[in-house]
Phi, psi and omega in degrees: 000137182265130179269171185294327178295318179295319177298317179296317179297318178298318178300312182299316179299312181295315183295311182296329179285335179280334181285120179256024179241132175285005184271359181204152177198166175248129178225116173051048178084003177244140167270122182253113176265136183229073185287328186215034179089356178245115182296140175234107185268135175237120178290115183296339175290342180273002178222061185262357177231164179299320181293325176292323178296318177298318177304311181295321178299316178298316179297311182293328182294345176280348180278136182292335183272350185280115183240182184300320180299314180290328175300309180297319179298314181299310182298316180299315181296312183296315181292315180297317182300325184253007177070030179264151176270116182292344181257007182287152175264132183282000000 
């Protein structure tokens, strides 16, 4: 039987290996975006529903450094972390 820590570790390994950008990583339940050398941490527990993800997208889109690559990374991380389908219709 797989425990939640093992599942979380497997997710982190898979997610971090898929990211081919040094601009983002997951550390201890946070998605860390590093657009310009200054870390921006997002607690993944704060984006556990589609509506919370939309809230964060709106918030992040106001940042001058937030681009399409980071948008896709954020949505992918939040959805994968919580088992959500990023392409589902609400």
